[in-house]
C-alpha positions in Angstrom: 0.0 0.0 0.0 1.4 3.4 -1.0 1.4 6.2 1.6 1.3 9.7 0.2 4.0 12.0 1.6 3.0 15.5 0.5 3.1 15.4 -3.2 5.8 12.8 -3.5 6.1 9.1 -3.3 9.3 7.6 -1.9 11.5 5.9 -4.6 11.6 2.7 -2.7 7.8 2.6 -2.5 7.6 3.3 -6.2 9.8 0.4 -7.0 7.9 -1.8 -4.6 4.5 -0.8 -6.1 5.8 -1.6 -9.6 6.4 -5.1 -8.5 2.9 -5.6 -6.8 0.9 -3.2 -9.1 -0.8 0.1 -8.2 -3.8 0.9 -6.1 -5.7 1.6 -9.4 -4.9 -2.0 -10.5 -6.1 -3.3 -7.1 -9.4 -1.3 -7.4 -10.1 -2.5 -10.9 -8.7 -6.0 -10.7 -12.0 -7.6 -11.6 -12.3 -5.2 -14.6 -8.8 -6.0 -15.8 -9.4 -9.7 -15.7 -12.2 -9.3 -18.2 -10.9 -6.4 -20.3 -8.7 -6.5 -23.4 -7.1 -3.1 -22.4 -5.8 -1.4 -19.3 -8.4 1.0 -17.9 -5.7 3.5 -16.8 -4.4 3.6 -20.3 -7.8 3.7 -22.1 -10.4 6.2 -22.8 -13.0 5.5 -20.1 -15.7 7.0 -18.0 -17.4 6.0 -14.7 -21.2 6.1 -14.4 -23.1 6.3 -11.2 -26.9 6.3 -11.3 -27.0 7.1 -15.0 -24.6 10.1 -14.5 -20.9 10.4 -15.5 -18.9 11.0 -12.4 -15.3 10.5 -13.7 -13.6 10.6 -17.2 -10.1 9.6 -18.2 -7.7 12.1 -19.8 -7.4 9.9 -22.8 -11.1 10.0 -23.5 -11.1 13.8 -23.0 -8.3 14.0 -25.6 -10.0 11.6 -28.1 -13.3 13.6 -27.9 -11.5 17.0 -28.1 -13.3 18.5 -25.1 -12.3 19.1 -21.5 -13.4 16.7 -18.7 -15.5 19.4 -17.0 -17.8 19.3 -20.1 -18.4 15.6 -19.7 -18.5 15.0 -15.9 -22.1 15.4 -14.6 -23.8 14.6 -17.8 -26.3 11.7 -18.1 -25.0 8.6 -19.8 -27.7 9.1 -22.4 -25.6 12.1 -23.8 -23.0 9.5 -24.8 -25.6 7.3 -26.5 -27.8 9.6 -28.6 -29.4 7.9 -31.7 -28.2 4.5 -31.0 -27.6 2.6 -34.3 -27.1 -0.8 -32.8 -27.9 -2.2 -29.3 -29.7 -0.5 -26.5 -28.7 1.6 -23.5 -30.1 -1.0 -21.2 -27.9 -3.7 -22.7 -24.9 -1.5 -22.3 -25.6 -0.7 -18.6 -26.2 -4.4 -18.0 -23.0 -5.3 -19.7 -24.7 -7.7 -22.1 -23.7 -5.9 -25.3 -21.7 -3.1 -26.7 -23.3 0.1 -27.9 -22.5 2.0 -31.1 -23.6 5.6 -30.9 -22.8 9.1 -31.8 -21.4 10.7 -28.7 -22.0 14.3 -27.6 -23.5 15.7 -30.8 -22.8 19.2 -29.5 -19.0 18.4 -29.4 -18.9 17.2 -33.0 -20.9 13.9 -33.0 -17.9 11.5 -33.0 -18.9 7.9 -33.7 -18.0 5.8 -30.6 -18.4 2.3 -29.3 -19.2 1.9 -25.6 -18.4 -1.3 -23.6 -19.1 -2.0 -19.9 -15.9 -3.1 -18.2 -17.1 -3.7 -14.7 -18.0 -2.1 -11.4 -16.0 0.0 -9.0 -16.8 1.6 -5.7 -18.4 4.7 -7.2 -20.2 3.1 -10.1 -19.6 1.2 -13.3 -16.7 1.7 -15.7 -17.3 2.0 -19.4 -14.6 2.0 -22.2 -15.4 4.6 -24.9 -13.6 3.9 -28.3 -13.8 6.4 -31.1 -14.5 4.6 -34.4 -12.6 5.6 -37.6 -14.4 3.5 -40.1 -16.0 6.7 -41.3 -12.9 8.9 -41.7 -14.9 11.9 -42.9 -16.2 12.4 -39.4 -12.7 12.6 -37.9 -10.5 15.7 -38.2 -7.6 15.1 -40.6 -4.9 15.9 -38.0 -6.3 13.2 -35.7 -6.5 10.7 -38.5 -2.9 11.4 -39.6 -1.6 11.2 -36.1 -3.1 7.8 -35.5 -1.9 6.5 -38.9 1.6 7.7 -38.0 1.3 6.1 -34.5 0.3 2.8 -36.1 3.1 2.7 -38.6 5.9 4.4 -36.6 8.9 2.4 -35.3 9.3 5.1 -32.6 7.5 4.1 -29.5 6.1 6.5 -26.8 4.4 5.9 -23.5 3.8 7.9 -20.3 3.9 6.5 -16.8 2.8 8.1 -13.6 4.4 7.9 -10.2 1.3 5.8 -9.1 2.5 3.9 -11.2 0.2 3.7 -14.2 0.4 4.0 -17.9 -1.3 7.1 -19.2 -1.0 6.2 -22.9 1.1 4.0 -25.1 1.6 4.1 -28.9 1.0 1.1 -31.2 4.8 0.4 -31.3 4.9 -0.1 -27.5 1.8 -2.3 -27.6 3.4 -4.5 -30.4 6.7 -4.9 -28.5 4.8 -5.8 -25.3 2.6 -8.3 -27.2 5.6 -9.9 -29.1 7.8 -10.2 -26.0 5.1 -11.1 -23.4 6.5 -13.6 -21.0 3.0 -14.9 -20.1 1.5 -17.9 -21.8 -1.1 -15.7 -23.6 -0.9 -12.0 -23.8 -4.1 -10.5 -22.4 -3.6 -7.1 -24.0 -2.7 -5.4 -20.8 -0.1 -2.7 -21.2 1.0 -1.6 -17.7 4.3 -0.9 -16.0 4.7 -4.5 -15.1 4.1 -5.8 -18.7 6.6 -3.2 -20.0 9.3 -4.1 -17.5 8.8 -7.8 -18.3 9.9 -7.1 -21.9 13.5 -6.6 -20.6 16.1 -8.8 -19.1 16.5 -8.6 -15.2 19.6 -6.4 -15.2 17.9 -4.0 -17.7 14.8 -3.8 -15.5 16.9 -2.4 -12.7 18.4 0.3 -14.9 15.0 1.2 -16.3 13.4 1.6 -12.8 16.3 3.8 -11.8 15.7 5.9 -15.0 12.0 6.3 -14.1 12.8 7.4 -10.5 15.3 10.0 -11.7 12.8 11.2 -14.3 10.2 11.8 -11.5 12.8 14.1 -9.9 13.0 16.3 -13.0 16.1 14.6 -14.6 16.2 13.6 -18.2 17.8 10.1 -18.5 18.7 7.9 -21.5 19.4 4.2 -21.1 20.0 1.4 -23.6 18.5 -1.9 -22.4 18.3 -5.4 -23.8 14.9 -7.1 -24.3 14.1 -10.8 -23.7 13.9 -11.4 -27.4 15.5 -14.7 -28.4 17.4 -12.8 -31.2 19.4 -10.0 -29.6 17.4 -6.7 -29.4 18.3 -3.4 -27.8 16.0 -0.5 -27.1 17.0 3.0 -26.2 14.7 4.5 -23.5 14.7 8.3 -23.3 13.0 9.3 -20.1 11.9 12.9 -19.7 9.8 14.5 -16.9 6.2 15.5 -17.7 3.5 17.5 -15.9 1.2 15.7 -13.6 3.7 13.5 -11.7 4.6 11.6 -14.8 7.4 10.8 -17.2 7.3 10.4 -21.0 9.4 7.6 -22.4 10.5 7.6 -26.0 11.4 4.1 -27.2 13.7 3.5 -30.2 15.2 0.2 -31.5 18.9 0.7 -31.6 19.9 -3.0 -32.1 21.8 -2.2 -35.3 23.5 0.7 -33.7 24.6 -1.3 -30.7 25.9 -4.1 -33.0 27.8 -1.5 -35.1 29.3 0.1 -32.0 30.3 -3.3 -30.7 32.0 -4.2 -34.0 33.7 -0.8 -34.0 35.0 -1.5 -30.5 36.1 -5.0 -31.5 37.9 -3.6 -34.5 39.5 -0.8 -32.4 40.7 -3.3 -29.9 42.0 -5.6 -32.7 43.8 -2.6 -34.2 45.2 -1.7 -30.9 46.4 -5.2 -30.3 48.0 -5.3 -33.7 49.6 -2.0 -33.2 51.0 -3.0 -29.8 52.5 -6.2 -31.2 53.5 -5.1 -34.7 57.1 -4.2 -35.5 56.0 -2.1 -38.5 56.3 1.6 -38.0 53.1 3.4 -39.2 52.8 7.2 -39.4 50.0 9.3 -40.9 50.7 13.0 -41.9 48.2 15.6 -43.0 48.7 17.7 -46.1 51.1 20.0 -44.1 53.2 17.2 -42.9 51.9 17.3 -39.4 51.3 14.1 -37.5 47.8 12.6 -37.4 48.8 9.2 -36.1 51.9 7.5 -34.7 51.9 3.8 -34.0 53.2 2.3 -30.8 56.0 0.7 -32.8 57.4 4.1 -33.7 57.7 4.9 -30.0 58.9 1.5 -29.1 61.3 0.8 -31.9 62.3 4.2 -33.2 62.5 5.7 -29.7 60.1 8.6 -30.4 57.4 9.8 -28.0 54.3 11.7 -28.9 53.6 13.2 -32.3 56.2 12.9 -35.1 56.0 15.3 -38.0 57.4 14.6 -41.4 60.7 16.4 -40.8 61.3 14.4 -37.6 60.5 11.2 -39.5 63.1 12.0 -42.2 65.7 12.5 -39.4 65.5 8.7 -38.8 66.6 8.0 -42.4 70.2 7.6 -43.4 71.6 10.8 -44.9 72.3 9.1 -48.2 68.7 7.9 -48.5 66.9 11.1 -47.3 66.5 12.6 -50.8 65.1 9.4 -52.1 62.5 9.1 -49.4 61.6 12.8 -49.6 61.1 12.5 -53.4 58.9 9.4 -52.7 56.7 11.6 -50.5 56.5 14.4 -53.1 55.7 11.9 -55.9 52.7 10.5 -54.1 51.3 13.9 -53.0 52.0 15.9 -56.2 48.6 15.2 -57.7 46.2 17.7 -56.3 42.9 16.2 -57.4 43.4 12.5 -57.0 40.4 10.3 -56.5 42.2 7.2 -55.4 45.1 6.1 -53.3 48.6 6.7 -54.9 51.3 4.4 -53.5 55.1 4.3 -54.0 57.8 2.2 -52.4 61.5 2.6 -51.6 64.2 0.9 -49.7 66.1 3.0 -47.2 68.2 2.7 -44.1 66.7 3.6 -40.7 68.6 4.2 -37.5 68.2 1.4 -35.0 66.6 2.4 -31.7 69.7 1.7 -29.7 71.8 3.9 -32.0 74.0 0.9 -33.0 73.7 1.6 -36.7 71.3 1.7 -39.7 69.1 -1.2 -40.8 67.4 -1.6 -44.2 63.7 -0.9 -44.3 61.0 -0.9 -47.0 59.1 2.4 -46.9 55.6 2.4 -48.4 54.1 5.9 -48.8 50.3 5.9 -49.7 48.4 9.1 -50.3 44.9 8.9 -48.6 44.3 12.6 -48.4 41.2 12.1 -50.5 39.7 9.5 -48.1 37.5 11.3 -45.6 38.1 8.5 -43.0 41.9 8.9 -43.2 42.7 12.4 -44.7 46.4 11.8 -44.6 49.5 10.4 -46.2 50.4 7.0 -44.6 54.0 5.8 -44.1 54.4 2.1 -43.5 58.1 1.3 -42.6 59.0 -2.4 -42.4 62.3 -3.8 -41.2 63.6 -5.9 -44.1 67.3 -5.8 -43.1 67.7 -9.6 -42.5 65.8 -10.5 -45.7 67.7 -7.9 -47.7 71.0 -9.3 -46.5 69.9 -12.8 -47.3 68.7 -11.7 -50.8 72.1 -10.0 -51.4 73.9 -13.1 -50.2 71.8 -15.3 -52.6 72.3 -12.8 -55.4 76.1 -12.8 -54.8 76.1 -16.6 -54.7 74.1 -16.7 -58.0 76.6 -14.5 -59.8 79.9 -15.4 -58.0 82.0 -18.5 -57.9 81.6 -20.3 -54.6 85.2 -21.3 -54.3 87.0 -18.1 -55.1 84.2 -15.5 -54.5 84.9 -14.0 -57.9 82.1 -13.0 -60.4 81.2 -15.7 -62.9 80.7 -15.5 -66.6 77.4 -13.6 -66.8 78.6 -11.0 -64.4 81.9 -10.5 -66.3 80.1 -10.0 -69.6 77.6 -7.6 -67.9 80.5 -5.5 -66.5 82.4 -5.6 -69.7 79.4 -4.4 -71.6 78.9 -1.4 -69.3 82.6 -0.6 -69.5 82.5 -0.6 -73.3 79.5 1.7 -73.3 81.2 4.1 -70.8 84.5 4.2 -72.7 82.8 4.5 -76.0 81.6 7.9 -75.0 85.1 9.1 -74.0 87.4 9.6 -76.9 90.7 7.9 -76.8 89.9 5.4 -74.0 89.9 1.7 -74.4 88.6 -1.3 -72.4 91.0 -4.2 -72.0 90.4 -7.9 -71.4 93.0 -10.2 -70.1 92.2 -13.9 -70.5 94.3 -16.0 -68.2 94.7 -19.8 -68.1 96.7 -21.6 -65.4 99.4 -23.7 -66.9 99.6 -27.4 -65.9 96.7 -27.1 -63.6 95.5 -30.5 -64.7 98.7 -32.1 -63.5 98.3 -30.6 -60.1 94.7 -31.8 -59.9 95.6 -35.3 -61.1 98.6 -35.9 -58.9 97.5 -34.2 -55.7 93.7 -34.3 -56.0 91.0 -31.6 -56.1 91.8 -30.3 -52.7 95.2 -29.1 -54.0 93.5 -27.7 -57.1 91.0 -25.7 -55.0 93.8 -24.2 -52.8 95.7 -23.3 -56.0 92.7 -21.5 -57.5 91.9 -19.7 -54.3 95.5 -18.4 -54.0 95.5 -17.3 -57.7 92.2 -15.4 -57.2 93.7 -13.5 -54.2 96.8 -12.7 -56.2 94.8 -11.4 -59.1 92.8 -9.1 -56.8 96.0 -7.6 -55.6 97.5 -7.1 -59.0 94.7 -5.1 -60.7 93.8 -1.4 -60.5 90.9 0.0 -58.6 87.9 -0.3 -60.8 89.1 -3.4 -62.7 87.1 -6.6 -62.4 88.6 -10.0 -61.8 86.3 -12.9 -62.7 86.4 -16.7 -63.0 85.5 -17.8 -66.4 85.4 -21.5 -65.6 87.8 -24.3 -64.6 91.3 -22.8 -64.4 90.5 -19.8 -66.6 90.3 -16.3 -65.2 89.3 -13.0 -66.8 90.3 -9.4 -66.0 88.3 -6.5 -67.4 90.2 -3.2 -67.3 88.1 -0.2 -68.2 89.4 3.3 -69.2 92.8 2.4 -70.5 94.8 5.1 -72.2 96.3 2.9 -74.9 97.5 -0.6 -75.5 100.7 -0.1 -73.7 98.8 0.5 -70.5 97.1 -2.9 -71.0 100.5 -4.5 -71.6 101.8 -3.0 -68.3 98.7 -4.5 -66.5 99.3 -7.8 -68.2 102.9 -7.9 -67.0 101.8 -7.2 -63.5 99.2 -9.9 -63.6 101.7 -12.3 -65.1 104.2 -11.6 -62.3 101.5 -12.0 -59.6 100.6 -15.4 -61.0 104.1 -16.7 -61.0 105.6 -18.2 -57.8 105.1 -21.1 -55.6 102.0 -22.1 -53.7 102.4 -24.1 -50.5 100.2 -27.1 -50.0 100.6 -30.1 -47.7 104.3 -29.4 -47.3 104.8 -29.1 -51.0 105.8 -26.0 -53.1 103.7 -26.0 -56.3 105.0 -23.9 -59.2 102.4 -21.8 -60.8 102.5 -20.4 -64.4 100.0 -18.7 -66.6 99.2 -18.1 -70.3 97.7 -14.7 -70.9 95.8 -13.3 -73.9 95.3 -9.6 -74.2 92.7 -7.7 -76.3 91.7 -4.0 -76.2 88.6 -2.4 -77.7 88.8 -0.3 -80.8 85.3 1.1 -80.8 81.9 -0.4 -81.6 82.8 -3.9 -80.3 80.5 -6.1 -78.3 81.5 -7.7 -75.1 81.3 -11.1 -76.6 83.6 -10.1 -79.5 86.2 -8.6 -77.3 86.2 -11.6 -75.0 86.6 -13.9 -78.0 89.6 -11.9 -79.2 91.3 -12.3 -75.7 90.4 -16.0 -75.7 92.0 -16.4 -79.2 95.2 -14.7 -77.9 95.3 -16.9 -74.9 95.1 -20.0 -77.0 97.9 -18.6 -79.1 100.0 -18.3 -76.0 99.2 -21.9 -75.2 100.3 -23.0 -78.7 103.5 -21.1 -78.4 104.7 -23.0 -75.4 102.6 -21.6 -72.5 103.9 -19.3 -69.7 103.7 -16.2 -71.9 101.6 -13.2 -72.9 100.1 -12.8 -76.4 98.2 -9.9 -77.8 95.4 -10.2 -80.2 96.5 -9.3 -83.8 95.1 -9.1 -87.2 96.6 -12.5 -88.1 94.8 -14.1 -85.2 91.7 -12.3 -86.4 92.1 -14.0 -89.8 92.4 -17.3 -87.9 89.2 -16.5 -86.1 87.5 -15.6 -89.4 88.5 -19.0 -90.8 87.1 -20.6 -87.6 83.9 -18.6 -88.0 83.6 -19.7 -91.6 84.1 -23.3 -90.6 81.3 -22.9 -88.0 79.0 -21.5 -90.6 79.8 -24.4 -93.0 79.3 -26.9 -90.2 75.9 -25.4 -89.5 75.0 -25.8 -93.2 76.4 -29.4 -93.1 74.1 -30.3 -90.2 71.1 -28.6 -91.9 71.7 -30.4 -95.2 72.6 -33.8 -93.8 76.2 -33.8 -94.8 77.4 -35.2 -91.4 77.7 -39.0 -91.3 79.3 -41.7 -89.1 81.7 -44.5 -89.9 82.0 -47.3 -87.4 85.2 -49.1 -86.4 84.7 -52.6 -84.8 85.5 -53.2 -81.2 86.1 -57.0 -81.0 86.5 -59.3 -78.0 90.1 -60.7 -77.8 89.2 -64.0 -76.1 86.6 -65.8 -78.2 85.8 -68.2 -75.4 84.3 -65.5 -73.2 81.6 -64.8 -75.9 81.5 -61.1 -75.2 79.2 -58.9 -77.4 80.9 -57.0 -80.2 80.9 -53.3 -80.3 81.5 -50.4 -82.7 82.9 -46.9 -82.2 81.1 -44.1 -84.1 83.6 -41.8 -85.8 82.4 -38.5 -87.3 82.8 -37.7 -91.0 81.9 -34.7 -93.0 80.9 -35.2 -96.6 82.0 -31.7 -97.7 80.4 -30.6 -101.0 83.8 -29.2 -102.3 86.6 -30.9 -100.3 85.1 -34.4 -100.2 85.1 -36.7 -97.2 86.8 -35.0 -94.2 87.9 -36.7 -91.0 87.3 -35.4 -87.5 90.7 -33.7 -87.3 89.5 -31.3 -90.0 86.5 -29.9 -88.1 86.1 -31.2 -84.5 88.7 -28.7 -83.1 87.1 -25.8 -85.0 83.7 -26.8 -83.7 85.0 -27.0 -80.1 86.7 -23.6 -80.4 83.7 -21.9 -82.0 81.2 -23.3 -79.5 79.3 -25.2 -82.2 80.2 -28.5 -80.8 76.9 -28.7 -78.8 74.9 -28.5 -82.0 77.2 -30.8 -84.0 77.4 -33.3 -81.1 73.7 -33.5 -80.8 73.3 -34.2 -84.5 75.9 -37.0 -84.3 74.1 -38.5 -81.2 70.9 -38.5 -83.2 72.5 -40.4 -86.0 74.2 -43.0 -83.8 70.9 -43.7 -81.8 69.2 -44.3 -85.1 71.9 -46.6 -86.3 72.0 -48.5 -82.9 68.3 -49.1 -83.2 68.6 -50.6 -86.7 71.7 -52.6 -86.0 70.3 -54.3 -82.9 67.4 -55.6 -84.8 69.8 -58.1 -86.5 72.4 -58.8 -83.9 73.3 -57.7 -80.4 76.0 -55.1 -80.5 77.0 -52.0 -78.5 77.8 -48.7 -80.0 80.4 -46.3 -78.6 80.0 -42.5 -79.2 82.4 -39.8 -78.1 81.2 -36.8 -76.0 83.7 -34.1 -75.3 83.9 -32.4 -71.9 82.4 -29.3 -73.4 79.4 -31.3 -74.5 78.9 -32.8 -71.1 79.2 -29.3 -69.6 75.8 -28.7 -71.2 73.3 -30.6 -69.0 70.8 -30.6 -71.9 73.0 -32.9 -74.0 72.9 -35.8 -71.6 69.2 -35.4 -71.0 68.4 -35.3 -74.7 70.5 -38.4 -75.4 68.5 -40.3 -72.7 65.3 -39.0 -74.1 66.2 -40.2 -77.6 67.0 -43.6 -76.3 63.7 -43.7 -74.4 61.7 -42.6 -77.5 62.8 -45.6 -79.5 62.6 -48.0 -76.6 66.3 -48.9 -76.9 68.1 -50.7 -74.2 70.5 -48.1 -72.6 73.3 -50.7 -72.1 73.5 -50.9 -75.9 75.1 -47.4 -75.9 78.5 -46.5 -74.6 79.6 -42.9 -74.1 83.4 -42.3 -74.5 84.9 -39.3 -72.9 88.3 -38.2 -71.6 89.6 -37.7 -68.1 89.1 -34.0 -68.5 85.4 -34.5 -68.1 85.9 -35.4 -64.4 87.7 -32.1 -63.8 86.2 -29.4 -66.1 83.3 -28.6 -63.8 80.7 -30.2 -61.7 78.1 -30.1 -64.5 80.1 -32.4 -66.7 80.5 -34.9 -63.8 76.8 -34.6 -63.1 76.0 -35.4 -66.7 78.1 -38.5 -66.5 76.3 -39.7 -63.4 73.0 -38.9 -65.1 73.9 -41.1 -68.0 75.2 -43.9 -65.7 72.0 -43.9 -63.7 70.0 -44.1 -66.9 71.9 -47.3 -67.8 74.3 -45.8 -70.4 77.9 -47.1 -69.9 80.8 -44.7 -69.6 84.2 -45.6 -71.1 87.3 -43.5 -70.3 89.0 -42.8 -73.6 92.8 -42.2 -74.2 93.6 -43.7 -70.8 97.2 -43.5 -69.8 98.0 -40.2 -71.5 96.7 -38.0 -68.6 97.6 -37.9 -65.0 94.6 -39.3 -63.2 95.2 -41.5 -60.2 94.1 -45.1 -60.9 93.1 -45.4 -57.3 90.6 -42.6 -57.7 88.7 -44.1 -60.6 86.3 -45.9 -58.3 84.8 -42.4 -57.5 83.6 -42.0 -61.0 81.0 -43.9 -63.0 83.5 -45.7 -65.3 82.5 -49.0 -66.9 85.5 -49.4 -69.2 89.1 -48.1 -69.8 90.3 -47.6 -73.3 94.1 -47.8 -73.3 95.5 -45.1 -75.5 97.0 -46.2 -78.8 100.3 -44.6 -77.9 100.8 -47.4 -75.3 100.0 -50.1 -77.8 101.5 -49.0 -81.1 104.2 -49.1 -82.3 105.4 -51.0 -79.3 103.1 -52.3 -76.6 104.0 -51.3 -73.0 103.4 -54.6 -71.4 104.0 -53.4 -67.8 101.5 -50.5 -68.0 98.9 -52.7 -69.8 99.3 -55.4 -67.1 98.8 -52.7 -64.4 95.7 -51.3 -66.1 94.2 -54.7 -66.5 94.8 -55.5 -62.8 93.1 -52.3 -61.7 90.2 -52.8 -64.1 89.5 -56.3 -62.9 89.7 -55.1 -59.3 87.1 -52.4 -60.2 84.9 -54.7 -62.2 85.4 -52.7 -65.4 86.4 -53.8 -68.9 89.5 -52.8 -70.9 89.9 -51.9 -74.6 93.3 -51.7 -76.3 93.3 -49.1 -79.0 95.6 -49.1 -82.1 96.1 -52.8 -82.6 97.7 -53.1 -86.0 99.9 -56.2 -85.7 99.5 -59.8 -84.7 102.1 -59.3 -82.0 100.1 -56.5 -80.4 97.0 -58.7 -80.6 98.8 -61.6 -79.0 100.3 -59.6 -76.1 97.0 -57.8 -75.4 95.2 -61.1 -75.3 97.7 -62.7 -73.1 97.7 -59.8 -70.6 93.9 -60.3 -70.2 92.6 -57.2 -72.2 88.9 -57.7 -72.9 88.5 -55.9 -76.3 90.7 -54.7 -79.1 90.3 -52.0 -81.7 92.6 -51.1 -84.6 93.2 -51.6 -88.3 94.1 -55.2 -87.7 90.6 -55.9 -86.4 88.7 -53.6 -88.8 88.8 -50.2 -90.4 86.1 -47.5 -89.9 83.4 -47.7 -92.6 79.8 -46.9 -93.1 77.1 -49.4 -92.0 76.0 -51.7 -94.8 73.2 -50.3 -96.7 74.1 -46.7 -96.1 
């Protein structure tokens, strides 16, 4: 029970009464149980002895007249000209009454319904009817239409507490979210509170209480809807001990705010844990945003303007970064982001030095959400160092650290372009080949050879001028590119210095190794390509080799003529391949012991059916092909022919074919792969083919050795040709994929070296390889080779080279 204290109700009493309902609810409990509306929130009147003794404010509003004009009037004034039902039925509560109420006040159509009895009479609900819109003022009709369609709810609650009125939106919310089994249509403080979750109810009650004291309060509260729903309740004080509450669905807004907060927290977390430095500057270069990483890594606190940001950049990189900024902001009326990137050095936070960073500058001045130029600075020092190391390894020799071929040619090309624009200056090339390097490698092994090459590389670095390039061309060949020479004499002086640096002993494993060099020198004369100048130096170096080694030779016109002859030979060889002038003769390789029943073999020997000079042997063109670099093309054509012949020959009798591949051919990995591919295409047994090569193939470079292993693994057998003329260690042969040793003809003819042959046969048997004696031309040579246990023989006594039958 509420106790009136002056004109106020205590807050705690208000809260309590909201929980147990108001005195008005208690007075009209019987009515509420039968009614579809709340009396306090409805247009109603109270009749006692046929006279109106009380009228609700809502009815007064609906009829458009004050309550003083209604109270005291007989009930008959509300039921003039009844169109349906009788006054007696209305008063008895047996039926509703449709009538025209208070004709003097406008004659509004109404429907009256008896709700029940109270202490001072009977209560009747009076509803205005709008089925005849012409009888309702337009403003009232429009207001009710808006009320019905609006998503903005409004209701008023008194301190009693009681609901004075509620819009259709409020009624819909209460009905949809009613917690009772069946909504009875009652909109009262209790039903409204029940719409919200318990913690929201407490906040709303507090807002009502503060509103009654004259304070305007706004709260956002969650409903009991299964799908999350939030309503904003704006509580404002109103006359007559009441508050007006404006209700608005803000679910989408709450969700958007929540996502924004989540995004903000995520960005803050990323910022706090990111090592990227992010700065945003306005159009004047003033700071709009500075990431935590700038403060943490770069050691800056607070705002950082563009000038301060540039102070972190290495002095040599400042201009580049400043130009980057200007380039991205130079377009005044851009409609989309402009981005540019540079790599620059940034001072480390501890001041220990500069580290490489990628700087990305993006112009977002046009974007209203950013309105700035964004700098993203990412530490890429370790990655950059790794990239540089990989790039260095890709272009430099791993053993000596010197640039390799491609880098040498690139440097030479740039030097020729630079000197070509400066009259009177030349670019020189020194082609250096280590003398007797193969002997060192053969006698002491590759470790000694590696030491020798490393020492030579260091000596060359110390012998050249600043600005000269020392490169490793391959194997034991080195190249020096010397730009900006005054004349040839200056190149000759440099060559003498290099020659002297080469000479001298190299200490290895307690031994003193004598080192010598053959040097070819060429200088540019204008308009030359890097390849042409390199070729001239190469020609001069080979001339030094032919003239006894350990000397310097300069490229001359005579050597140029020799090069022209070689070029012409190369051109003719290309025509020969194209027109099918290349052919093969085959020399038999016969088993020496007939009891062993070994399969016979044939060695393919190249011939050139020259259109003018007739049939030419390999001594007339193979060397020229090797020197010109055409050997890879010629060799592949010969391989194609031999594979074809092997396929046809093996259809009649089992025989193996031996074909020669030079170290230079094997240095091209494509050659071995194409050979295996050709064998596979015709379904030929790989063991029917033997590849003969020299000991140099094991020493030229790793690619040649890899090619030999590739062929071996594919089933192709490898024979070591001209064995005994080089310096390979017999005990080291087991490390290479050798299936046979061909004893050089110089050890067989004219006089057979029995001791050496016996040694070779013993080593071969221990290794499980076969032996072939080349150059057998007499019966004595045949008898000795057979007696010593040589497996095969080859020579004029056993058969001369000739075309296959039917060719």
